[in-house]
C-alpha positions as CSV (number, residue, x, y, z in Angstrom):
1,M,-19.7,3.0,-9.5
2,R,-21.0,2.0,-6.1
3,A,-17.5,1.1,-4.8
4,L,-16.1,4.4,-6.0
5,A,-18.6,6.3,-3.9
6,A,-16.0,5.8,-1.1
7,T,-13.8,8.3,-2.9
8,D,-16.4,11.1,-2.7
9,P,-15.2,12.4,0.7
10,Y,-11.7,12.8,-0.8
11,I,-13.1,15.0,-3.6
12,F,-15.0,17.1,-1.0
13,R,-11.8,17.4,1.0
14,Y,-10.0,18.8,-2.0
15,K,-13.0,20.6,-3.5
16,W,-11.0,23.7,-4.4
17,H,-8.6,21.6,-6.4
18,F,-11.5,19.9,-8.1
19,L,-13.4,23.1,-8.8
20,G,-10.3,24.9,-10.0
21,G,-9.5,22.0,-12.3
22,V,-13.1,22.2,-13.8
23,L,-12.5,25.9,-14.4
24,F,-9.2,25.5,-16.1
25,V,-10.6,22.6,-18.2
26,A,-13.3,24.9,-19.4
27,L,-11.0,27.8,-20.1
28,S,-8.4,25.6,-21.9
29,T,-11.3,24.1,-24.0
30,L,-12.7,27.5,-25.0
31,L,-9.2,28.6,-26.0
32,A,-8.9,25.5,-28.1
33,I,-12.2,26.1,-29.9
34,F,-11.9,29.9,-30.7
35,P,-8.7,29.5,-32.9
36,A,-10.6,27.1,-35.1
37,Q,-13.1,29.9,-35.9
38,I,-10.3,32.4,-36.4
39,V,-8.7,30.0,-38.9
40,R,-11.9,29.8,-40.8
41,Y,-12.1,33.6,-40.9
42,S,-8.4,33.7,-42.0
43,F,-8.9,31.2,-44.8
44,D,-12.0,33.1,-46.1
45,L,-10.1,36.3,-45.7
46,V,-7.2,35.0,-47.8
47,G,-9.6,33.9,-50.5
48,E,-11.5,37.1,-50.6
49,G,-8.3,39.2,-50.3
50,I,-6.8,37.4,-53.4
51,D,-10.0,38.0,-55.4
52,L,-10.0,41.7,-54.4
53,Y,-6.4,42.1,-55.1
54,H,-6.9,40.9,-58.6
55,L,-10.1,42.8,-59.0
56,F,-8.3,46.1,-58.3
57,A,-5.3,45.3,-60.5
58,G,-3.6,48.4,-61.9
59,T,-5.3,50.8,-59.5
60,R,-4.2,52.6,-56.4
61,A,-6.8,50.7,-54.4
62,Q,-4.8,47.5,-55.0
63,E,-2.1,48.7,-52.7
64,G,-4.7,49.5,-50.0
65,V,-6.3,46.1,-50.3
66,Y,-2.8,44.5,-49.9
67,S,-2.0,46.6,-46.8
68,L,-5.4,45.8,-45.2
69,F,-5.0,42.1,-46.1
70,G,-1.5,42.0,-44.5
71,R,-2.6,43.7,-41.3
72,S,-5.7,41.4,-40.9
73,V,-3.6,38.2,-41.4
74,L,-1.0,39.4,-39.0
75,F,-3.7,40.3,-36.4
76,Y,-5.3,36.9,-36.8
77,G,-2.0,35.2,-36.5
78,L,-1.0,37.0,-33.4
79,L,-4.5,36.3,-31.9
80,I,-4.0,32.5,-32.6
81,V,-0.5,32.5,-31.0
82,T,-1.8,34.5,-28.0
83,M,-4.7,32.0,-27.5
84,A,-2.3,29.1,-27.8
85,L,0.0,30.6,-25.1
86,L,-3.0,31.2,-22.8
87,R,-4.3,27.7,-23.4
88,G,-0.9,26.3,-22.5
89,I,-0.9,28.2,-19.3
90,F,-4.4,26.9,-18.4
91,L,-3.5,23.4,-19.3
92,F,-0.6,23.7,-16.9
93,F,-2.9,24.8,-14.1
94,M,-5.4,22.1,-15.1
95,R,-2.9,19.4,-14.4
96,Q,-1.6,21.3,-11.3
97,T,-5.1,21.1,-9.9
98,L,-6.7,17.8,-11.0
99,I,-3.5,15.7,-11.2
100,V,-2.1,17.1,-8.0
101,M,-5.5,16.5,-6.4
102,S,-5.2,12.8,-7.4
103,R,-1.7,12.6,-6.0
104,L,-2.9,14.1,-2.7
105,I,-5.8,11.7,-2.5
106,E,-3.4,8.8,-3.3
107,N,-1.2,9.9,-0.4
108,D,-4.2,10.3,2.0
109,Q,-5.6,7.0,1.0
110,K,-2.4,5.1,1.5
111,N,-1.9,6.7,4.9
112,E,-5.5,5.8,6.0
113,I,-5.2,2.2,4.7
114,F,-1.8,1.8,6.6
115,Q,-3.3,3.2,9.8
116,H,-6.3,1.0,9.4
117,Y,-4.1,-2.0,8.8
118,Q,-2.3,-1.4,12.1
119,S,-5.7,-1.2,14.0
120,L,-6.8,-4.6,12.8
121,P,-6.3,-7.6,15.1
122,L,-3.8,-10.4,14.7
123,S,-6.5,-12.7,13.4
124,F,-6.8,-10.5,10.3
125,Y,-3.1,-11.0,9.5
126,R,-3.5,-14.8,10.0
127,R,-6.2,-14.8,7.3
128,H,-4.4,-12.6,4.8
129,N,-0.9,-12.9,3.3
130,T,1.5,-10.0,3.2
131,G,1.5,-9.8,-0.6
132,D,-2.2,-9.2,-0.7
133,L,-2.0,-6.4,1.9
134,M,0.8,-4.7,0.0
135,S,-1.0,-5.1,-3.3
136,R,-4.0,-3.2,-2.0
137,I,-2.0,-0.3,-0.6
138,S,0.1,0.1,-3.7
139,E,-1.4,-1.2,-6.9
140,D,-5.0,-0.8,-6.0
141,V,-4.5,2.7,-4.7
142,G,-2.6,3.6,-7.8
143,R,-5.5,2.5,-10.0
144,V,-7.9,4.5,-8.0
145,R,-5.6,7.5,-8.4
146,M,-5.8,7.1,-12.2
147,Y,-9.6,7.4,-11.9
148,M,-9.3,10.4,-9.6
149,G,-6.9,12.3,-11.9
150,P,-6.6,11.4,-15.6
151,A,-10.0,9.7,-16.0
152,I,-11.9,12.7,-14.5
153,M,-9.8,15.2,-16.3
154,Y,-10.1,13.7,-19.8
155,F,-13.8,13.0,-19.2
156,L,-14.5,16.6,-18.4
157,Q,-12.5,17.6,-21.5
158,L,-14.6,15.3,-23.6
159,V,-17.9,16.5,-22.2
160,L,-17.1,20.2,-22.6
161,L,-15.7,19.7,-26.1
162,F,-18.8,17.8,-27.3
163,L,-21.1,20.3,-25.7
164,L,-19.3,23.2,-27.4
165,I,-18.0,21.8,-30.7
166,V,-20.9,19.7,-32.0
167,P,-23.4,22.5,-31.9
168,L,-20.9,24.8,-33.7
169,M,-20.3,22.1,-36.3
170,L,-24.1,21.5,-36.8
171,M,-24.6,25.3,-37.3
172,V,-22.1,25.2,-40.2
173,N,-23.2,22.0,-41.9
174,V,-25.2,19.1,-40.6
175,K,-24.2,16.6,-43.3
176,L,-20.5,17.3,-42.9
177,T,-20.8,17.0,-39.1
178,L,-22.4,13.6,-39.2
179,Y,-19.8,12.2,-41.7
180,T,-17.0,13.7,-39.7
181,L,-18.1,12.2,-36.4
182,L,-19.0,8.8,-37.8
183,P,-15.5,7.1,-37.3
184,L,-15.1,8.5,-33.7
185,P,-17.4,6.0,-31.9
186,V,-15.6,3.2,-33.7
187,L,-12.3,4.7,-32.5
188,S,-13.5,4.8,-28.9
189,V,-14.9,1.3,-28.9
190,S,-11.7,-0.1,-30.5
191,I,-9.5,1.7,-28.0
192,F,-11.6,0.3,-25.1
193,Y,-11.1,-3.3,-26.2
194,V,-7.5,-2.9,-27.1
195,N,-6.8,-1.1,-23.9
196,N,-8.5,-3.9,-21.9
197,L,-6.2,-6.3,-23.7
198,I,-3.2,-4.2,-22.8
199,E,-4.2,-3.9,-19.2
200,R,-4.8,-7.7,-18.9
201,K,-1.4,-8.4,-20.4
202,S,0.1,-5.8,-18.1
203,D,-1.5,-7.5,-15.1
204,E,0.0,-10.8,-16.2
205,I,3.4,-9.1,-16.5
206,Q,3.1,-7.7,-13.0
207,R,2.2,-11.1,-11.5
208,S,5.1,-12.7,-13.4
209,L,7.4,-9.9,-12.1
210,A,6.1,-10.3,-8.6
211,A,6.6,-14.1,-8.7
212,M,10.2,-13.6,-10.0
213,T,11.0,-11.0,-7.4
214,T,9.6,-13.2,-4.6
215,F,11.7,-16.1,-5.9
216,V,14.9,-14.0,-5.9
217,Q,14.1,-12.5,-2.5
218,E,13.7,-16.0,-1.0
219,A,16.8,-17.3,-2.7
220,F,18.9,-14.6,-1.3
221,S,17.3,-14.7,2.1
222,G,17.8,-18.4,2.3
223,I,21.2,-18.4,0.6
224,R,22.7,-20.4,3.5
225,V,20.2,-23.2,3.0
226,L,20.7,-23.0,-0.7
227,K,24.4,-23.4,-0.5
228,S,24.4,-26.1,2.2
229,F,22.1,-28.3,0.1
230,V,24.1,-27.5,-3.1
231,R,21.0,-26.3,-5.0
232,E,22.5,-23.3,-6.8
233,D,22.1,-24.9,-10.3
234,D,18.5,-25.9,-9.6
235,S,17.8,-22.4,-8.3
236,H,19.4,-20.9,-11.4
237,Q,17.2,-23.1,-13.7
238,Q,14.1,-22.0,-11.8
239,F,15.1,-18.4,-12.2
240,I,15.6,-18.9,-16.0
241,R,12.1,-20.4,-16.3
242,A,10.6,-17.4,-14.4
243,S,12.7,-14.9,-16.4
244,D,11.6,-16.6,-19.7
245,N,8.0,-16.4,-18.7
246,Y,8.4,-12.7,-17.9
247,R,10.1,-12.2,-21.3
248,E,7.3,-13.9,-23.3
249,K,4.6,-11.9,-21.6
250,T,6.5,-8.7,-22.2
251,L,7.0,-9.4,-25.9
252,S,3.3,-10.2,-26.1
253,L,2.4,-6.8,-24.6
254,N,4.9,-5.1,-27.0
255,F,3.1,-6.8,-30.0
256,V,-0.3,-5.4,-28.9
257,N,1.2,-1.9,-28.2
258,S,2.7,-2.0,-31.8
259,L,-0.9,-2.4,-33.1
260,F,-2.3,0.2,-30.8
261,F,-1.0,3.4,-32.2
262,P,-1.3,2.4,-35.9
263,L,-5.0,1.7,-35.2
264,I,-5.5,5.2,-33.7
265,L,-3.7,6.9,-36.6
266,F,-5.7,4.8,-39.1
267,L,-9.1,5.8,-37.7
268,I,-8.0,9.5,-37.3
269,G,-6.8,9.4,-40.9
270,I,-10.3,8.2,-42.0
271,S,-12.0,11.1,-40.2
272,T,-9.6,13.6,-41.9
273,I,-10.2,12.0,-45.3
274,V,-14.0,12.0,-44.8
275,T,-13.9,15.6,-43.7
276,V,-11.9,16.8,-46.8
277,W,-13.9,14.6,-49.2
278,V,-17.4,15.5,-48.0
279,G,-16.3,19.1,-47.3
280,G,-14.9,19.5,-50.8
281,Q,-18.2,18.4,-52.3
282,E,-20.0,21.0,-50.1
283,V,-17.6,23.7,-51.2
284,I,-18.3,22.8,-54.8
285,R,-22.0,23.1,-54.1
286,G,-21.4,26.5,-52.4
287,T,-22.9,25.5,-49.0
288,I,-19.7,26.1,-47.1
289,T,-16.4,27.8,-47.7
290,T,-12.8,26.4,-47.7
291,G,-12.4,28.0,-44.3
292,S,-15.1,25.8,-42.9
293,I,-13.1,22.7,-44.0
294,A,-10.1,24.0,-42.1
295,E,-12.3,24.7,-39.1
296,F,-13.8,21.1,-39.2
297,L,-10.3,19.6,-39.5
298,I,-9.3,21.4,-36.3
299,Y,-12.5,20.3,-34.6
300,V,-11.8,16.7,-35.6
301,N,-8.3,16.8,-34.2
302,L,-9.6,18.4,-31.0
303,L,-12.2,15.6,-30.6
304,T,-9.9,12.8,-31.5
305,W,-7.9,12.5,-28.3
306,P,-10.8,12.9,-25.9
307,V,-12.8,10.3,-27.9
308,T,-9.7,8.1,-27.9
309,A,-9.3,8.7,-24.2
310,L,-13.0,7.8,-23.6
311,G,-12.2,4.1,-24.3
312,W,-9.1,4.4,-22.1
313,T,-10.9,6.2,-19.2
314,S,-13.7,3.7,-19.4
315,S,-11.2,1.0,-18.8
316,L,-9.6,3.1,-16.0
317,V,-12.9,3.5,-14.3
318,Q,-13.6,-0.3,-14.5
319,R,-10.2,-1.1,-13.0
320,A,-10.6,1.6,-10.4
321,E,-14.0,0.3,-9.4
322,A,-12.6,-3.2,-8.9
323,S,-9.6,-1.9,-7.0
324,Q,-11.7,0.3,-4.7
325,A,-14.0,-2.7,-4.0
326,R,-10.9,-4.6,-2.9
327,I,-9.8,-1.6,-0.7
328,N,-13.3,-1.3,0.8
329,E,-13.3,-5.0,1.7
330,F,-10.4,-4.4,4.1
331,M,-11.5,-0.8,5.2
332,N,-14.9,-2.1,6.2
333,Q,-13.4,-4.7,8.5
334,K,-13.3,-3.3,12.0
335,T,-11.2,-4.5,14.9
336,D,-13.1,-6.1,17.8
337,I,-10.1,-5.4,20.1
338,V,-11.4,-2.1,21.5
339,S,-11.4,-0.6,24.9
340,R,-14.7,-0.6,26.7
341,Q,-14.0,2.1,29.3
342,N,-10.6,3.5,28.1
343,I,-9.0,3.3,31.5
344,S,-5.4,4.7,31.8
345,Q,-3.7,4.0,35.1
346,E,-0.3,2.9,36.4
347,I,-0.2,-0.9,36.7
348,Q,1.0,-2.6,39.9
349,G,1.0,-6.0,38.3
350,D,-1.7,-8.1,40.0
351,I,-2.7,-10.5,37.2
352,V,-5.7,-12.9,37.5
353,F,-6.8,-15.4,34.9
354,D,-10.3,-16.4,35.8
355,H,-11.6,-19.6,34.1
356,V,-10.1,-18.5,30.7
357,S,-10.9,-20.4,27.6
358,F,-9.8,-19.4,24.1
359,T,-10.4,-20.6,20.6
360,Y,-8.5,-19.1,17.7
361,P,-11.2,-17.4,15.5
362,D,-9.5,-18.2,12.1
363,T,-8.7,-21.9,12.7
364,G,-11.2,-23.0,15.3
365,I,-8.4,-24.6,17.4
366,Q,-9.1,-24.4,21.2
367,A,-5.8,-23.3,22.7
368,L,-6.9,-22.9,26.4
369,R,-9.5,-24.7,28.5
370,D,-10.7,-23.2,31.8
371,V,-7.3,-21.8,32.8
372,S,-7.2,-20.0,36.2
373,F,-4.2,-18.6,38.1
374,R,-2.9,-15.5,39.8
375,I,0.4,-13.6,39.7
376,R,0.7,-11.2,42.6
377,P,2.6,-7.9,42.2
378,G,6.4,-8.6,42.0
379,Q,6.0,-12.3,41.6
380,T,7.5,-14.4,38.8
381,L,5.3,-17.1,37.2
382,A,6.7,-19.6,34.8
383,V,4.6,-21.5,32.3
384,I,6.0,-24.7,30.9
385,G,4.7,-27.4,28.6
386,N,5.1,-29.3,25.4
387,T,4.8,-27.6,22.0
388,G,1.2,-26.7,21.3
389,S,0.1,-26.7,24.9
390,G,-1.1,-23.1,24.8
391,K,1.8,-21.3,26.5
392,S,2.2,-18.5,24.0
393,T,-1.6,-18.0,23.9
394,I,-1.4,-16.8,27.6
395,A,1.0,-14.1,26.6
396,A,-1.1,-13.0,23.6
397,L,-4.2,-12.7,25.7
398,L,-2.5,-10.8,28.5
399,C,-1.2,-8.2,25.9
400,R,-4.7,-8.3,24.5
401,L,-3.7,-9.3,21.0
402,Y,-6.8,-11.4,21.2
403,D,-9.8,-11.4,23.5
404,V,-10.8,-14.4,25.6
405,T,-13.6,-16.7,24.3
406,A,-14.8,-17.3,27.9
407,G,-13.8,-16.2,31.4
408,G,-11.8,-13.0,32.1
409,I,-8.4,-11.5,32.7
410,K,-7.9,-8.8,35.2
411,V,-4.9,-6.6,35.9
412,D,-5.1,-4.8,39.3
413,S,-8.8,-5.8,39.5
414,V,-9.6,-4.2,36.2
415,D,-10.6,-6.3,33.2
416,V,-8.0,-5.9,30.5
417,R,-10.9,-5.1,28.1
418,D,-11.6,-1.9,30.1
419,F,-8.0,-0.6,29.8
420,S,-6.9,1.8,27.1
421,L,-4.9,-0.4,24.7
422,N,-2.0,2.0,24.6
423,S,-1.9,2.3,28.3
424,L,-1.9,-1.5,28.8
425,R,0.6,-2.4,26.2
426,E,3.0,0.5,27.0
427,Q,3.5,-1.0,30.5
428,I,4.1,-4.5,29.3
429,G,7.6,-5.6,28.0
430,Y,6.9,-8.5,25.6
431,V,9.6,-10.6,24.1
432,P,7.8,-12.8,21.5
433,Q,8.7,-16.3,20.6
434,D,9.3,-15.3,17.0
435,V,12.0,-12.7,17.2
436,F,11.7,-9.9,14.7
437,L,14.3,-7.2,14.2
438,F,14.0,-4.3,11.8
439,S,16.5,-3.6,9.0
440,D,17.9,-0.7,11.1
441,S,20.7,0.0,13.5
442,I,21.0,-2.1,16.7
443,R,20.5,1.2,18.6
444,N,17.1,1.9,17.0
445,N,16.0,-1.7,17.4
446,I,16.7,-1.6,21.2
447,N,15.1,1.8,21.6
448,F,12.1,0.9,19.4
449,G,9.5,1.2,22.2
450,L,10.8,4.6,23.5
451,D,9.9,8.1,22.3
452,H,12.8,9.7,24.1
453,P,15.6,7.1,24.6
454,T,18.7,7.7,26.6
455,E,22.2,6.2,26.1
456,E,22.4,5.0,29.7
457,R,19.1,3.1,29.6
458,M,20.0,1.5,26.3
459,Q,23.4,0.3,27.5
460,Q,22.0,-1.0,30.7
461,A,19.3,-3.0,28.9
462,A,22.0,-4.5,26.6
463,H,24.1,-5.4,29.7
464,D,21.0,-7.0,31.4
465,A,20.3,-9.0,28.2
466,N,24.0,-10.1,28.2
467,V,24.4,-8.8,24.6
468,Y,26.5,-5.6,25.3
469,D,29.9,-7.3,24.8
470,N,28.7,-8.8,21.5
471,I,27.5,-5.4,20.3
472,I,30.6,-3.4,21.1
473,R,32.8,-5.9,19.2
474,F,31.1,-4.8,16.0
475,P,33.1,-2.1,14.1
476,E,30.2,0.4,14.4
477,G,29.0,-0.8,17.8
478,F,25.4,0.1,18.5
479,D,25.2,1.9,15.2
480,T,25.7,-1.4,13.3
481,K,23.1,-1.8,10.6
482,L,21.2,-5.1,10.7
483,G,20.3,-7.0,7.6
484,E,16.8,-8.1,6.7
485,R,15.0,-9.5,9.8
486,G,18.3,-9.1,11.7
487,I,20.2,-11.6,9.6
488,T,23.5,-9.9,10.6
489,L,23.2,-11.4,14.1
490,S,23.1,-15.0,15.2
491,G,19.9,-16.6,16.6
492,G,21.0,-16.1,20.2
493,Q,22.1,-12.5,19.6
494,K,18.8,-11.7,18.0
495,Q,16.9,-13.1,21.0
496,R,19.1,-11.1,23.4
497,V,18.6,-7.8,21.4
498,S,14.9,-8.6,21.6
499,I,15.1,-9.0,25.3
500,A,17.0,-5.7,25.6
501,R,14.2,-4.0,23.6
502,A,11.7,-5.1,26.2
503,L,13.9,-4.3,29.2
504,V,14.7,-0.7,28.0
505,K,11.1,0.2,28.5
506,E,11.4,-0.6,32.2
507,P,7.9,-2.3,32.0
508,K,5.6,-3.0,34.9
509,I,4.9,-6.5,33.5
510,L,7.7,-8.5,31.8
511,I,6.8,-11.4,29.5
512,L,9.5,-13.7,28.1
513,D,7.9,-16.0,25.6
514,D,10.5,-18.8,25.0
515,S,13.1,-16.1,24.6
516,L,16.1,-18.1,25.6
517,S,15.6,-21.1,23.3
518,A,18.5,-20.1,21.0
519,V,21.2,-19.5,23.6
520,D,23.5,-22.0,25.2
521,T,23.3,-23.0,28.9
522,N,26.1,-20.6,30.1
523,T,24.5,-17.6,28.3
524,E,21.1,-18.6,29.6
525,N,22.4,-18.7,33.2
526,A,24.1,-15.3,32.7
527,I,20.8,-13.8,31.4
528,L,18.7,-15.4,34.1
529,N,21.1,-14.0,36.8
530,S,20.7,-10.5,35.3
531,L,16.9,-11.0,34.9
532,Q,16.6,-12.1,38.5
533,R,17.7,-8.6,39.6
534,I,15.4,-7.0,37.0
535,M,12.4,-9.1,37.9
536,H,12.7,-8.3,41.6
537,N,9.5,-6.4,42.6
538,R,8.4,-6.6,38.9
539,T,5.6,-8.9,37.8
540,S,7.1,-11.4,35.4
541,L,5.8,-14.2,33.2
542,I,8.4,-16.7,31.8
543,I,7.1,-19.0,29.1
544,S,9.4,-21.8,28.1
545,H,9.7,-25.5,27.1
546,R,13.1,-25.7,29.0
547,V,13.0,-26.5,32.7
548,S,16.3,-24.7,33.2
549,S,14.6,-21.4,32.2
550,V,11.8,-21.6,34.7
551,K,13.2,-23.1,37.9
552,L,14.0,-19.7,39.4
553,A,10.3,-18.6,39.2
554,D,8.2,-18.2,42.4
555,E,5.6,-20.5,40.9
556,I,5.4,-22.8,37.9
557,L,2.3,-23.7,35.8
558,V,2.5,-26.9,33.7
559,L,0.2,-26.8,30.7
560,D,-0.8,-29.8,28.6
561,D,-3.3,-29.5,25.7
562,G,-4.5,-26.1,26.9
563,Q,-5.2,-27.2,30.5
564,I,-3.3,-26.7,33.8
565,V,-2.1,-30.1,34.9
566,Q,0.3,-29.0,37.6
567,H,0.9,-25.9,39.7
568,G,3.6,-25.2,42.3
569,T,7.2,-24.4,43.0
570,H,10.1,-26.3,41.3
571,E,10.8,-28.3,44.4
572,A,7.1,-29.2,44.9
573,L,6.7,-30.3,41.3
574,M,9.9,-32.4,41.4
575,Q,8.4,-34.4,44.3
576,Q,5.5,-35.5,42.1
577,E,7.1,-38.6,40.5
578,D,4.4,-39.2,37.9
579,G,4.0,-35.6,37.0
580,L,4.7,-34.0,33.6
581,Y,7.1,-31.5,35.0
582,R,9.4,-34.1,36.4
583,A,9.2,-36.1,33.1
584,L,10.2,-32.9,31.2
585,Y,13.0,-32.2,33.6
586,E,14.5,-35.7,33.4
587,R,14.1,-35.8,29.6
588,Q,16.0,-32.5,29.2
589,L,18.6,-33.5,31.8
590,Q,19.4,-36.7,29.9
591,S,19.5,-34.7,26.6
592,E,22.1,-32.3,28.1
593,E,24.2,-35.1,29.5
594,A,24.1,-36.9,26.2
């Protein structure tokens, strides 16, 4: 239960729901017990009334006995019905407090986990896959909810029923009480093991369903590749195997469920038979009345479901504990990307990398080695190099998606670690190498970084990214809905929409991380011409492996294996015959000519 201690603040937050639930559990339990005693009085009254009726046969008193008997039975009957109605009302409020409390806690926990996920650094997402993250915010939270709601509710019912019913039963007859309660522990233990078996098989079904769903999602997302390689039949066979596996596990669970309810009914039947058999013997001996047998039968039925639920709730608690431990594992992870001084100020764009080295914490790969450079306000710096040379790492460090391993980065003479994260990132327009568009309209994708977007800014950004003409050709224009990850658009169009998304913010610092790799030369030149106007008096960082994308920059850095090997203008670097920049330029020029 140590892991579940993390749920205590939620119970305190909704203490009135919890206390109200305890009250309604107690009231509904009392109203379930009282009718059993009334039934005993009624049974005894019927027996005594029949005896008196026959005793006064042929006299005037017989009619009085009959009238009194009728009124008493009617009174007891109305009393039982009234109590049943009141119990139904209290049961309704019991669920409206405890079960609603569990749903509110589930909602709060999901919101807090999602918010916490967003606060964690990129290194966390490199270590954990998306499926695991989603499992903890959906399945694990759902299991904790079952503990916070049904498990607590049924456990409270069981405790109150035992505390109230067992003493009443012992007061009537100790022997009958012991025999009546004897099968109940067996019932609880049986339910516990059978329920664990059901839960285990349910987990297998969930994993099988998740695997099948993932396979279908990948097949449809990669339908172009599937068709171009003519693998439809092979894909269909794989789906058949996954579907058959799911069917077998489902049938296996159905078999266990088929045994579950007969087992419950069998053990309940044994308790009833024992009660009638032993109770009948006690009636014959004269120690109890027939009304006591009826009372005991009601008590047995009242205890049966809570005792059955004890095995179920024990399993729920076990699973909730394991799930909460998994949730705590992530919730206890704290981001190390925090602001030291929380400075918020308007950025001018004077960027200094001072002997920066960086090693990725999850892989141990050193991406940058003693990198130093400066970009003055309004300047455009280009970074070029082969794949894996550390170009994108510079952009990630400037946006403070990671912190440097050694050295420092300053913006306007302020260490980026002292800036408020929101203030820093709001003033940077970042176009990442891996373009991601949401399954939403083009309009909302472009305006993603703005709280109060305007039509003019959006259209101007689309013009500047050279994607406006493409967008207005769609039947719904800017309101065109994009498919998953923007599959509706071509690779070049997705990149240009991503550029428009950065430009619409009118950022102080613009970072283009290989954002023109999917466009042709003519489109690239058109975008660069537009960007040349935009980048005027705006600090810009262009990262690319194509020389054509960087030759308009004021200065160019050439990276190789995380180190700066050349630094200068396009003309100066071209004069270095044995330099990497000229080699890249000639190689790409020959490729274009070919």
